[in-house]
mmCIF file as Biopython writes it, N, C-alpha, C and O atoms, coordinates in Angstrom:
data_model
#
loop_
_atom_site.group_PDB
_atom_site.id
_atom_site.type_symbol
_atom_site.label_atom_id
_atom_site.label_alt_id
_atom_site.label_comp_id
_atom_site.label_asym_id
_atom_site.label_entity_id
_atom_site.label_seq_id
_atom_site.pdbx_PDB_ins_code
_atom_site.Cartn_x
_atom_site.Cartn_y
_atom_site.Cartn_z
_atom_site.occupancy
_atom_site.B_iso_or_equiv
_atom_site.auth_seq_id
_atom_site.auth_asym_id
_atom_site.pdbx_PDB_model_num
ATOM 1   N N  . MET A ? 1  ? -0.421  -17.009 1.023   1.0 0.0 1  A 1 
ATOM 2   C CA . MET A ? 1  ? 0.517   -16.743 2.077   1.0 0.0 1  A 1 
ATOM 3   C C  . MET A ? 1  ? 1.086   -18.050 2.629   1.0 0.0 1  A 1 
ATOM 4   O O  . MET A ? 1  ? 1.073   -18.283 3.838   1.0 0.0 1  A 1 
ATOM 5   N N  . PRO A ? 2  ? 1.578   -18.886 1.741   1.0 0.0 2  A 1 
ATOM 6   C CA . PRO A ? 2  ? 2.148   -20.143 2.219   1.0 0.0 2  A 1 
ATOM 7   C C  . PRO A ? 2  ? 3.375   -19.886 3.093   1.0 0.0 2  A 1 
ATOM 8   O O  . PRO A ? 2  ? 4.140   -18.955 2.845   1.0 0.0 2  A 1 
ATOM 9   N N  . GLY A ? 3  ? 3.552   -20.711 4.106   1.0 0.0 3  A 1 
ATOM 10  C CA . GLY A ? 3  ? 4.692   -20.577 4.993   1.0 0.0 3  A 1 
ATOM 11  C C  . GLY A ? 3  ? 4.431   -19.705 6.206   1.0 0.0 3  A 1 
ATOM 12  O O  . GLY A ? 3  ? 5.256   -19.659 7.119   1.0 0.0 3  A 1 
ATOM 13  N N  . PHE A ? 4  ? 3.301   -19.013 6.233   1.0 0.0 4  A 1 
ATOM 14  C CA . PHE A ? 4  ? 2.981   -18.182 7.376   1.0 0.0 4  A 1 
ATOM 15  C C  . PHE A ? 4  ? 2.262   -18.998 8.437   1.0 0.0 4  A 1 
ATOM 16  O O  . PHE A ? 4  ? 1.668   -20.036 8.146   1.0 0.0 4  A 1 
ATOM 17  N N  . ASP A ? 5  ? 2.323   -18.518 9.665   1.0 0.0 5  A 1 
ATOM 18  C CA . ASP A ? 5  ? 1.630   -19.128 10.788  1.0 0.0 5  A 1 
ATOM 19  C C  . ASP A ? 5  ? 0.123   -19.092 10.517  1.0 0.0 5  A 1 
ATOM 20  O O  . ASP A ? 5  ? -0.402  -18.045 10.137  1.0 0.0 5  A 1 
ATOM 21  N N  . PRO A ? 6  ? -0.584  -20.215 10.705  1.0 0.0 6  A 1 
ATOM 22  C CA . PRO A ? 6  ? -2.035  -20.256 10.436  1.0 0.0 6  A 1 
ATOM 23  C C  . PRO A ? 6  ? -2.831  -19.187 11.191  1.0 0.0 6  A 1 
ATOM 24  O O  . PRO A ? 6  ? -3.836  -18.699 10.676  1.0 0.0 6  A 1 
ATOM 25  N N  . GLU A ? 7  ? -2.398  -18.813 12.408  1.0 0.0 7  A 1 
ATOM 26  C CA . GLU A ? 7  ? -3.103  -17.771 13.157  1.0 0.0 7  A 1 
ATOM 27  C C  . GLU A ? 7  ? -2.950  -16.416 12.475  1.0 0.0 7  A 1 
ATOM 28  O O  . GLU A ? 7  ? -3.888  -15.619 12.461  1.0 0.0 7  A 1 
ATOM 29  N N  . VAL A ? 8  ? -1.783  -16.151 11.913  1.0 0.0 8  A 1 
ATOM 30  C CA . VAL A ? 8  ? -1.549  -14.897 11.202  1.0 0.0 8  A 1 
ATOM 31  C C  . VAL A ? 8  ? -2.416  -14.845 9.945   1.0 0.0 8  A 1 
ATOM 32  O O  . VAL A ? 8  ? -3.007  -13.810 9.637   1.0 0.0 8  A 1 
ATOM 33  N N  . ILE A ? 9  ? -2.490  -15.952 9.226   1.0 0.0 9  A 1 
ATOM 34  C CA . ILE A ? 9  ? -3.303  -16.016 8.004   1.0 0.0 9  A 1 
ATOM 35  C C  . ILE A ? 9  ? -4.771  -15.765 8.333   1.0 0.0 9  A 1 
ATOM 36  O O  . ILE A ? 9  ? -5.448  -15.017 7.627   1.0 0.0 9  A 1 
ATOM 37  N N  . LYS A ? 10 ? -5.260  -16.380 9.390   1.0 0.0 10 A 1 
ATOM 38  C CA . LYS A ? 10 ? -6.666  -16.216 9.787   1.0 0.0 10 A 1 
ATOM 39  C C  . LYS A ? 10 ? -6.959  -14.750 10.134  1.0 0.0 10 A 1 
ATOM 40  O O  . LYS A ? 10 ? -7.968  -14.196 9.699   1.0 0.0 10 A 1 
ATOM 41  N N  . PHE A ? 11 ? -6.072  -14.128 10.918  1.0 0.0 11 A 1 
ATOM 42  C CA . PHE A ? 11 ? -6.238  -12.727 11.308  1.0 0.0 11 A 1 
ATOM 43  C C  . PHE A ? 11 ? -6.204  -11.817 10.084  1.0 0.0 11 A 1 
ATOM 44  O O  . PHE A ? 11 ? -7.066  -10.953 9.924   1.0 0.0 11 A 1 
ATOM 45  N N  . PHE A ? 12 ? -5.210  -12.013 9.224   1.0 0.0 12 A 1 
ATOM 46  C CA . PHE A ? 12 ? -5.036  -11.188 8.033   1.0 0.0 12 A 1 
ATOM 47  C C  . PHE A ? 12 ? -6.221  -11.328 7.085   1.0 0.0 12 A 1 
ATOM 48  O O  . PHE A ? 12 ? -6.688  -10.335 6.527   1.0 0.0 12 A 1 
ATOM 49  N N  . THR A ? 13 ? -6.709  -12.549 6.900   1.0 0.0 13 A 1 
ATOM 50  C CA . THR A ? 13 ? -7.853  -12.801 6.027   1.0 0.0 13 A 1 
ATOM 51  C C  . THR A ? 13 ? -9.094  -12.077 6.547   1.0 0.0 13 A 1 
ATOM 52  O O  . THR A ? 13 ? -9.837  -11.474 5.772   1.0 0.0 13 A 1 
ATOM 53  N N  . ARG A ? 14 ? -9.315  -12.140 7.853   1.0 0.0 14 A 1 
ATOM 54  C CA . ARG A ? 14 ? -10.464 -11.453 8.452   1.0 0.0 14 A 1 
ATOM 55  C C  . ARG A ? 14 ? -10.385 -9.944  8.223   1.0 0.0 14 A 1 
ATOM 56  O O  . ARG A ? 14 ? -11.381 -9.310  7.874   1.0 0.0 14 A 1 
ATOM 57  N N  . LYS A ? 15 ? -9.196  -9.373  8.423   1.0 0.0 15 A 1 
ATOM 58  C CA . LYS A ? 15 ? -9.024  -7.926  8.241   1.0 0.0 15 A 1 
ATOM 59  C C  . LYS A ? 15 ? -9.283  -7.512  6.789   1.0 0.0 15 A 1 
ATOM 60  O O  . LYS A ? 15 ? -9.929  -6.494  6.539   1.0 0.0 15 A 1 
ATOM 61  N N  . LEU A ? 16 ? -8.782  -8.295  5.840   1.0 0.0 16 A 1 
ATOM 62  C CA . LEU A ? 16 ? -8.989  -7.961  4.429   1.0 0.0 16 A 1 
ATOM 63  C C  . LEU A ? 16 ? -10.462 -8.039  4.053   1.0 0.0 16 A 1 
ATOM 64  O O  . LEU A ? 16 ? -10.955 -7.198  3.301   1.0 0.0 16 A 1 
ATOM 65  N N  . LYS A ? 17 ? -11.169 -9.043  4.568   1.0 0.0 17 A 1 
ATOM 66  C CA . LYS A ? 17 ? -12.597 -9.162  4.262   1.0 0.0 17 A 1 
ATOM 67  C C  . LYS A ? 17 ? -13.385 -8.006  4.856   1.0 0.0 17 A 1 
ATOM 68  O O  . LYS A ? 17 ? -14.338 -7.534  4.236   1.0 0.0 17 A 1 
ATOM 69  N N  . LYS A ? 18 ? -13.005 -7.531  6.060   1.0 0.0 18 A 1 
ATOM 70  C CA . LYS A ? 18 ? -13.675 -6.378  6.668   1.0 0.0 18 A 1 
ATOM 71  C C  . LYS A ? 18 ? -13.458 -5.124  5.830   1.0 0.0 18 A 1 
ATOM 72  O O  . LYS A ? 18 ? -14.306 -4.232  5.808   1.0 0.0 18 A 1 
ATOM 73  N N  . MET A ? 19 ? -12.317 -5.057  5.139   1.0 0.0 19 A 1 
ATOM 74  C CA . MET A ? 19 ? -12.018 -3.917  4.274   1.0 0.0 19 A 1 
ATOM 75  C C  . MET A ? 19 ? -12.667 -4.083  2.899   1.0 0.0 19 A 1 
ATOM 76  O O  . MET A ? 19 ? -12.438 -3.280  1.994   1.0 0.0 19 A 1 
ATOM 77  N N  . LYS A ? 20 ? -13.478 -5.132  2.754   1.0 0.0 20 A 1 
ATOM 78  C CA . LYS A ? 20 ? -14.209 -5.437  1.527   1.0 0.0 20 A 1 
ATOM 79  C C  . LYS A ? 20 ? -13.267 -5.725  0.349   1.0 0.0 20 A 1 
ATOM 80  O O  . LYS A ? 20 ? -13.561 -5.373  -0.794  1.0 0.0 20 A 1 
ATOM 81  N N  . MET A ? 21 ? -12.149 -6.360  0.642   1.0 0.0 21 A 1 
ATOM 82  C CA . MET A ? 21 ? -11.218 -6.766  -0.412  1.0 0.0 21 A 1 
ATOM 83  C C  . MET A ? 21 ? -11.541 -8.180  -0.844  1.0 0.0 21 A 1 
ATOM 84  O O  . MET A ? 21 ? -11.864 -9.039  -0.022  1.0 0.0 21 A 1 
ATOM 85  N N  . LYS A ? 22 ? -11.452 -8.411  -2.134  1.0 0.0 22 A 1 
ATOM 86  C CA . LYS A ? 22 ? -11.725 -9.733  -2.673  1.0 0.0 22 A 1 
ATOM 87  C C  . LYS A ? 22 ? -10.434 -10.548 -2.655  1.0 0.0 22 A 1 
ATOM 88  O O  . LYS A ? 22 ? -9.400  -10.092 -3.142  1.0 0.0 22 A 1 
ATOM 89  N N  . LEU A ? 23 ? -10.495 -11.747 -2.095  1.0 0.0 23 A 1 
ATOM 90  C CA . LEU A ? 23 ? -9.327  -12.615 -1.999  1.0 0.0 23 A 1 
ATOM 91  C C  . LEU A ? 23 ? -9.384  -13.688 -3.070  1.0 0.0 23 A 1 
ATOM 92  O O  . LEU A ? 23 ? -10.439 -14.266 -3.328  1.0 0.0 23 A 1 
ATOM 93  N N  . HIS A ? 24 ? -8.248  -13.949 -3.689  1.0 0.0 24 A 1 
ATOM 94  C CA . HIS A ? 24 ? -8.139  -14.997 -4.705  1.0 0.0 24 A 1 
ATOM 95  C C  . HIS A ? 24 ? -7.208  -16.069 -4.158  1.0 0.0 24 A 1 
ATOM 96  O O  . HIS A ? 24 ? -5.986  -15.945 -4.237  1.0 0.0 24 A 1 
ATOM 97  N N  . LEU A ? 25 ? -7.792  -17.111 -3.608  1.0 0.0 25 A 1 
ATOM 98  C CA . LEU A ? 25 ? -7.010  -18.204 -3.049  1.0 0.0 25 A 1 
ATOM 99  C C  . LEU A ? 25 ? -6.741  -19.243 -4.127  1.0 0.0 25 A 1 
ATOM 100 O O  . LEU A ? 25 ? -7.495  -19.347 -5.096  1.0 0.0 25 A 1 
ATOM 101 N N  . ASN A ? 26 ? -5.680  -20.003 -3.964  1.0 0.0 26 A 1 
ATOM 102 C CA . ASN A ? 26 ? -5.288  -21.025 -4.948  1.0 0.0 26 A 1 
ATOM 103 C C  . ASN A ? 26 ? -5.137  -20.422 -6.339  1.0 0.0 26 A 1 
ATOM 104 O O  . ASN A ? 26 ? -5.569  -21.007 -7.331  1.0 0.0 26 A 1 
ATOM 105 N N  . SER A ? 27 ? -4.519  -19.245 -6.400  1.0 0.0 27 A 1 
ATOM 106 C CA . SER A ? 27 ? -4.295  -18.546 -7.662  1.0 0.0 27 A 1 
ATOM 107 C C  . SER A ? 27 ? -2.805  -18.277 -7.821  1.0 0.0 27 A 1 
ATOM 108 O O  . SER A ? 27 ? -2.055  -18.258 -6.846  1.0 0.0 27 A 1 
ATOM 109 N N  . LEU A ? 28 ? -2.394  -18.073 -9.058  1.0 0.0 28 A 1 
ATOM 110 C CA . LEU A ? 28 ? -0.991  -17.819 -9.361  1.0 0.0 28 A 1 
ATOM 111 C C  . LEU A ? 28 ? -0.887  -16.559 -10.212 1.0 0.0 28 A 1 
ATOM 112 O O  . LEU A ? 28 ? -1.509  -16.465 -11.270 1.0 0.0 28 A 1 
ATOM 113 N N  . ALA A ? 29 ? -0.100  -15.592 -9.747  1.0 0.0 29 A 1 
ATOM 114 C CA . ALA A ? 29 ? 0.081   -14.356 -10.507 1.0 0.0 29 A 1 
ATOM 115 C C  . ALA A ? 29 ? 0.881   -14.659 -11.771 1.0 0.0 29 A 1 
ATOM 116 O O  . ALA A ? 29 ? 1.929   -15.301 -11.712 1.0 0.0 29 A 1 
ATOM 117 N N  . GLN A ? 30 ? 0.379   -14.190 -12.914 1.0 0.0 30 A 1 
ATOM 118 C CA . GLN A ? 30 ? 1.039   -14.406 -14.195 1.0 0.0 30 A 1 
ATOM 119 C C  . GLN A ? 30 ? 1.790   -13.158 -14.658 1.0 0.0 30 A 1 
ATOM 120 O O  . GLN A ? 30 ? 2.647   -13.243 -15.538 1.0 0.0 30 A 1 
ATOM 121 N N  . GLY A ? 31 ? 1.479   -12.011 -14.078 1.0 0.0 31 A 1 
ATOM 122 C CA . GLY A ? 31 ? 2.148   -10.770 -14.457 1.0 0.0 31 A 1 
ATOM 123 C C  . GLY A ? 31 ? 1.189   -9.594  -14.368 1.0 0.0 31 A 1 
ATOM 124 O O  . GLY A ? 31 ? 0.033   -9.744  -13.971 1.0 0.0 31 A 1 
ATOM 125 N N  . TRP A ? 32 ? 1.686   -8.426  -14.743 1.0 0.0 32 A 1 
ATOM 126 C CA . TRP A ? 32 ? 0.854   -7.220  -14.745 1.0 0.0 32 A 1 
ATOM 127 C C  . TRP A ? 32 ? 1.320   -6.307  -15.867 1.0 0.0 32 A 1 
ATOM 128 O O  . TRP A ? 32 ? 2.426   -6.437  -16.390 1.0 0.0 32 A 1 
ATOM 129 N N  . GLU A ? 33 ? 0.446   -5.388  -16.214 1.0 0.0 33 A 1 
ATOM 130 C CA . GLU A ? 33 ? 0.801   -4.395  -17.223 1.0 0.0 33 A 1 
ATOM 131 C C  . GLU A ? 33 ? 0.050   -3.108  -16.919 1.0 0.0 33 A 1 
ATOM 132 O O  . GLU A ? 33 ? -0.943  -3.110  -16.191 1.0 0.0 33 A 1 
ATOM 133 N N  . GLU A ? 34 ? 0.530   -2.021  -17.480 1.0 0.0 34 A 1 
ATOM 134 C CA . GLU A ? 34 ? -0.101  -0.716  -17.278 1.0 0.0 34 A 1 
ATOM 135 C C  . GLU A ? 34 ? -1.438  -0.676  -18.003 1.0 0.0 34 A 1 
ATOM 136 O O  . GLU A ? 34 ? -1.540  -1.077  -19.162 1.0 0.0 34 A 1 
ATOM 137 N N  . GLY A ? 35 ? -2.466  -0.187  -17.307 1.0 0.0 35 A 1 
ATOM 138 C CA . GLY A ? 35 ? -3.780  -0.026  -17.912 1.0 0.0 35 A 1 
ATOM 139 C C  . GLY A ? 35 ? -4.108  1.456   -18.050 1.0 0.0 35 A 1 
ATOM 140 O O  . GLY A ? 35 ? -3.264  2.311   -17.783 1.0 0.0 35 A 1 
ATOM 141 N N  . GLU A ? 36 ? -5.325  1.756   -18.463 1.0 0.0 36 A 1 
ATOM 142 C CA . GLU A ? 36 ? -5.744  3.150   -18.623 1.0 0.0 36 A 1 
ATOM 143 C C  . GLU A ? 36 ? -5.814  3.890   -17.294 1.0 0.0 36 A 1 
ATOM 144 O O  . GLU A ? 36 ? -5.371  5.034   -17.195 1.0 0.0 36 A 1 
ATOM 145 N N  . ASP A ? 37 ? -6.369  3.240   -16.272 1.0 0.0 37 A 1 
ATOM 146 C CA . ASP A ? 37 ? -6.564  3.887   -14.972 1.0 0.0 37 A 1 
ATOM 147 C C  . ASP A ? 37 ? -5.706  3.275   -13.877 1.0 0.0 37 A 1 
ATOM 148 O O  . ASP A ? 37 ? -6.013  3.465   -12.700 1.0 0.0 37 A 1 
ATOM 149 N N  . GLY A ? 38 ? -4.660  2.560   -14.205 1.0 0.0 38 A 1 
ATOM 150 C CA . GLY A ? 38 ? -3.816  1.914   -13.206 1.0 0.0 38 A 1 
ATOM 151 C C  . GLY A ? 38 ? -3.199  0.658   -13.790 1.0 0.0 38 A 1 
ATOM 152 O O  . GLY A ? 38 ? -2.859  0.611   -14.972 1.0 0.0 38 A 1 
ATOM 153 N N  . ALA A ? 39 ? -3.060  -0.346  -12.961 1.0 0.0 39 A 1 
ATOM 154 C CA . ALA A ? 39 ? -2.449  -1.602  -13.401 1.0 0.0 39 A 1 
ATOM 155 C C  . ALA A ? 39 ? -3.522  -2.653  -13.670 1.0 0.0 39 A 1 
ATOM 156 O O  . ALA A ? 39 ? -4.635  -2.566  -13.150 1.0 0.0 39 A 1 
ATOM 157 N N  . VAL A ? 40 ? -3.177  -3.644  -14.484 1.0 0.0 40 A 1 
ATOM 158 C CA . VAL A ? 40 ? -4.032  -4.795  -14.738 1.0 0.0 40 A 1 
ATOM 159 C C  . VAL A ? 40 ? -3.199  -6.028  -14.409 1.0 0.0 40 A 1 
ATOM 160 O O  . VAL A ? 40 ? -2.169  -6.281  -15.035 1.0 0.0 40 A 1 
ATOM 161 N N  . VAL A ? 41 ? -3.656  -6.793  -13.419 1.0 0.0 41 A 1 
ATOM 162 C CA . VAL A ? 41 ? -2.937  -7.987  -12.975 1.0 0.0 41 A 1 
ATOM 163 C C  . VAL A ? 41 ? -3.592  -9.210  -13.599 1.0 0.0 41 A 1 
ATOM 164 O O  . VAL A ? 41 ? -4.817  -9.331  -13.606 1.0 0.0 41 A 1 
ATOM 165 N N  . LYS A ? 42 ? -2.771  -10.116 -14.122 1.0 0.0 42 A 1 
ATOM 166 C CA . LYS A ? 42 ? -3.273  -11.366 -14.690 1.0 0.0 42 A 1 
ATOM 167 C C  . LYS A ? 42 ? -2.986  -12.487 -13.699 1.0 0.0 42 A 1 
ATOM 168 O O  . LYS A ? 42 ? -1.852  -12.666 -13.256 1.0 0.0 42 A 1 
ATOM 169 N N  . ILE A ? 43 ? -4.040  -13.245 -13.357 1.0 0.0 43 A 1 
ATOM 170 C CA . ILE A ? 43 ? -3.872  -14.371 -12.450 1.0 0.0 43 A 1 
ATOM 171 C C  . ILE A ? 43 ? -4.430  -15.641 -13.077 1.0 0.0 43 A 1 
ATOM 172 O O  . ILE A ? 43 ? -5.383  -15.599 -13.855 1.0 0.0 43 A 1 
ATOM 173 N N  . LYS A ? 44 ? -3.833  -16.749 -12.734 1.0 0.0 44 A 1 
ATOM 174 C CA . LYS A ? 44 ? -4.301  -18.051 -13.217 1.0 0.0 44 A 1 
ATOM 175 C C  . LYS A ? 44 ? -5.078  -18.716 -12.078 1.0 0.0 44 A 1 
ATOM 176 O O  . LYS A ? 44 ? -4.554  -18.921 -10.983 1.0 0.0 44 A 1 
ATOM 177 N N  . THR A ? 45 ? -6.340  -19.047 -12.365 1.0 0.0 45 A 1 
ATOM 178 C CA . THR A ? 45 ? -7.195  -19.709 -11.382 1.0 0.0 45 A 1 
ATOM 179 C C  . THR A ? 45 ? -7.690  -21.026 -11.962 1.0 0.0 45 A 1 
ATOM 180 O O  . THR A ? 45 ? -7.329  -21.401 -13.078 1.0 0.0 45 A 1 
ATOM 181 N N  . ASP A ? 46 ? -8.513  -21.717 -11.200 1.0 0.0 46 A 1 
ATOM 182 C CA . ASP A ? 46 ? -9.118  -22.954 -11.691 1.0 0.0 46 A 1 
ATOM 183 C C  . ASP A ? 46 ? -10.002 -22.700 -12.909 1.0 0.0 46 A 1 
ATOM 184 O O  . ASP A ? 46 ? -10.194 -23.587 -13.740 1.0 0.0 46 A 1 
ATOM 185 N N  . LYS A ? 47 ? -10.538 -21.482 -13.009 1.0 0.0 47 A 1 
ATOM 186 C CA . LYS A ? 47 ? -11.429 -21.112 -14.113 1.0 0.0 47 A 1 
ATOM 187 C C  . LYS A ? 47 ? -10.676 -20.624 -15.343 1.0 0.0 47 A 1 
ATOM 188 O O  . LYS A ? 47 ? -11.283 -20.422 -16.395 1.0 0.0 47 A 1 
ATOM 189 N N  . GLY A ? 48 ? -9.361  -20.431 -15.228 1.0 0.0 48 A 1 
ATOM 190 C CA . GLY A ? 48 ? -8.559  -19.927 -16.336 1.0 0.0 48 A 1 
ATOM 191 C C  . GLY A ? 48 ? -7.860  -18.638 -15.952 1.0 0.0 48 A 1 
ATOM 192 O O  . GLY A ? 48 ? -7.712  -18.333 -14.769 1.0 0.0 48 A 1 
ATOM 193 N N  . ILE A ? 49 ? -7.433  -17.885 -16.948 1.0 0.0 49 A 1 
ATOM 194 C CA . ILE A ? 49 ? -6.738  -16.613 -16.717 1.0 0.0 49 A 1 
ATOM 195 C C  . ILE A ? 49 ? -7.764  -15.508 -16.503 1.0 0.0 49 A 1 
ATOM 196 O O  . ILE A ? 49 ? -8.702  -15.357 -17.287 1.0 0.0 49 A 1 
ATOM 197 N N  . GLU A ? 50 ? -7.576  -14.728 -15.424 1.0 0.0 50 A 1 
ATOM 198 C CA . GLU A ? 50 ? -8.442  -13.588 -15.132 1.0 0.0 50 A 1 
ATOM 199 C C  . GLU A ? 50 ? -7.602  -12.328 -15.130 1.0 0.0 50 A 1 
ATOM 200 O O  . GLU A ? 50 ? -6.433  -12.357 -14.743 1.0 0.0 50 A 1 
ATOM 201 N N  . GLU A ? 51 ? -8.189  -11.222 -15.560 1.0 0.0 51 A 1 
ATOM 202 C CA . GLU A ? 51 ? -7.535  -9.921  -15.505 1.0 0.0 51 A 1 
ATOM 203 C C  . GLU A ? 51 ? -8.245  -9.062  -14.478 1.0 0.0 51 A 1 
ATOM 204 O O  . GLU A ? 51 ? -9.467  -8.917  -14.508 1.0 0.0 51 A 1 
ATOM 205 N N  . ILE A ? 52 ? -7.462  -8.489  -13.563 1.0 0.0 52 A 1 
ATOM 206 C CA . ILE A ? 52 ? -8.033  -7.707  -12.474 1.0 0.0 52 A 1 
ATOM 207 C C  . ILE A ? 52 ? -7.471  -6.288  -12.529 1.0 0.0 52 A 1 
ATOM 208 O O  . ILE A ? 52 ? -6.267  -6.097  -12.359 1.0 0.0 52 A 1 
ATOM 209 N N  . PRO A ? 53 ? -8.331  -5.285  -12.764 1.0 0.0 53 A 1 
ATOM 210 C CA . PRO A ? 53 ? -7.852  -3.902  -12.719 1.0 0.0 53 A 1 
ATOM 211 C C  . PRO A ? 53 ? -7.613  -3.486  -11.265 1.0 0.0 53 A 1 
ATOM 212 O O  . PRO A ? 53 ? -8.394  -3.844  -10.383 1.0 0.0 53 A 1 
ATOM 213 N N  . CYS A ? 54 ? -6.537  -2.731  -11.010 1.0 0.0 54 A 1 
ATOM 214 C CA . CYS A ? 54 ? -6.245  -2.310  -9.643  1.0 0.0 54 A 1 
ATOM 215 C C  . CYS A ? 54 ? -5.480  -0.991  -9.632  1.0 0.0 54 A 1 
ATOM 216 O O  . CYS A ? 54 ? -4.945  -0.552  -10.650 1.0 0.0 54 A 1 
ATOM 217 N N  . ASP A ? 55 ? -5.443  -0.374  -8.458  1.0 0.0 55 A 1 
ATOM 218 C CA . ASP A ? 55 ? -4.736  0.890   -8.271  1.0 0.0 55 A 1 
ATOM 219 C C  . ASP A ? 55 ? -3.257  0.660   -7.978  1.0 0.0 55 A 1 
ATOM 220 O O  . ASP A ? 55 ? -2.394  1.405   -8.441  1.0 0.0 55 A 1 
ATOM 221 N N  . ARG A ? 56 ? -2.980  -0.396  -7.191  1.0 0.0 56 A 1 
ATOM 222 C CA . ARG A ? 56 ? -1.610  -0.673  -6.757  1.0 0.0 56 A 1 
ATOM 223 C C  . ARG A ? 56 ? -1.341  -2.165  -6.822  1.0 0.0 56 A 1 
ATOM 224 O O  . ARG A ? 56 ? -2.261  -2.980  -6.757  1.0 0.0 56 A 1 
ATOM 225 N N  . VAL A ? 57 ? -0.054  -2.515  -6.951  1.0 0.0 57 A 1 
ATOM 226 C CA . VAL A ? 57 ? 0.378   -3.902  -6.940  1.0 0.0 57 A 1 
ATOM 227 C C  . VAL A ? 57 ? 1.445   -4.058  -5.868  1.0 0.0 57 A 1 
ATOM 228 O O  . VAL A ? 57 ? 2.440   -3.334  -5.877  1.0 0.0 57 A 1 
ATOM 229 N N  . LEU A ? 58 ? 1.250   -4.993  -4.947  1.0 0.0 58 A 1 
ATOM 230 C CA . LEU A ? 58 ? 2.223   -5.284  -3.904  1.0 0.0 58 A 1 
ATOM 231 C C  . LEU A ? 58 ? 2.913   -6.594  -4.259  1.0 0.0 58 A 1 
ATOM 232 O O  . LEU A ? 58 ? 2.257   -7.622  -4.429  1.0 0.0 58 A 1 
ATOM 233 N N  . VAL A ? 59 ? 4.230   -6.555  -4.369  1.0 0.0 59 A 1 
ATOM 234 C CA . VAL A ? 59 ? 4.992   -7.747  -4.712  1.0 0.0 59 A 1 
ATOM 235 C C  . VAL A ? 59 ? 5.863   -8.120  -3.518  1.0 0.0 59 A 1 
ATOM 236 O O  . VAL A ? 59 ? 6.650   -7.303  -3.039  1.0 0.0 59 A 1 
ATOM 237 N N  . THR A ? 60 ? 5.722   -9.354  -3.038  1.0 0.0 60 A 1 
ATOM 238 C CA . THR A ? 60 ? 6.574   -9.864  -1.963  1.0 0.0 60 A 1 
ATOM 239 C C  . THR A ? 60 ? 7.149   -11.193 -2.408  1.0 0.0 60 A 1 
ATOM 240 O O  . THR A ? 60 ? 6.435   -12.060 -2.912  1.0 0.0 60 A 1 
ATOM 241 N N  . VAL A ? 61 ? 8.432   -11.339 -2.218  1.0 0.0 61 A 1 
ATOM 242 C CA . VAL A ? 61 ? 9.096   -12.563 -2.648  1.0 0.0 61 A 1 
ATOM 243 C C  . VAL A ? 61 ? 10.085  -12.996 -1.573  1.0 0.0 61 A 1 
ATOM 244 O O  . VAL A ? 61 ? 10.875  -12.185 -1.090  1.0 0.0 61 A 1 
ATOM 245 N N  . GLY A ? 62 ? 10.043  -14.255 -1.202  1.0 0.0 62 A 1 
ATOM 246 C CA . GLY A ? 62 ? 11.034  -14.806 -0.307  1.0 0.0 62 A 1 
ATOM 247 C C  . GLY A ? 62 ? 10.979  -14.326 1.127   1.0 0.0 62 A 1 
ATOM 248 O O  . GLY A ? 62 ? 12.004  -14.308 1.808   1.0 0.0 62 A 1 
ATOM 249 N N  . ARG A ? 63 ? 9.822   -13.942 1.595   1.0 0.0 63 A 1 
ATOM 250 C CA . ARG A ? 63 ? 9.684   -13.483 2.979   1.0 0.0 63 A 1 
ATOM 251 C C  . ARG A ? 63 ? 9.265   -14.638 3.863   1.0 0.0 63 A 1 
ATOM 252 O O  . ARG A ? 63 ? 8.327   -15.365 3.537   1.0 0.0 63 A 1 
ATOM 253 N N  . LEU A ? 64 ? 9.949   -14.810 4.974   1.0 0.0 64 A 1 
ATOM 254 C CA . LEU A ? 64 ? 9.601   -15.849 5.945   1.0 0.0 64 A 1 
ATOM 255 C C  . LEU A ? 64 ? 9.415   -15.219 7.308   1.0 0.0 64 A 1 
ATOM 256 O O  . LEU A ? 64 ? 10.147  -14.291 7.651   1.0 0.0 64 A 1 
ATOM 257 N N  . PRO A ? 65 ? 8.459   -15.691 8.102   1.0 0.0 65 A 1 
ATOM 258 C CA . PRO A ? 65 ? 8.276   -15.136 9.444   1.0 0.0 65 A 1 
ATOM 259 C C  . PRO A ? 65 ? 9.426   -15.557 10.364  1.0 0.0 65 A 1 
ATOM 260 O O  . PRO A ? 65 ? 10.021  -16.619 10.183  1.0 0.0 65 A 1 
ATOM 261 N N  . ASN A ? 66 ? 9.727   -14.718 11.344  1.0 0.0 66 A 1 
ATOM 262 C CA . ASN A ? 66 ? 10.742  -15.058 12.349  1.0 0.0 66 A 1 
ATOM 263 C C  . ASN A ? 66 ? 10.149  -15.965 13.402  1.0 0.0 66 A 1 
ATOM 264 O O  . ASN A ? 66 ? 10.844  -16.363 14.336  1.0 0.0 66 A 1 
#
């Protein structure tokens, strides 16, 4: 969430962790494709390319806070 207010990032991160969501920081989305039970997202991390099965994919591009 680069470009967002640090207080917003802290709040949002806390909420996601309470919802037991796994966060991938310092990662870059490489793409997604249809899987058997939903989508499979490919991300590039320090460890290499990872594939993450998921139910939904949220794409946001070019959003800036007011």
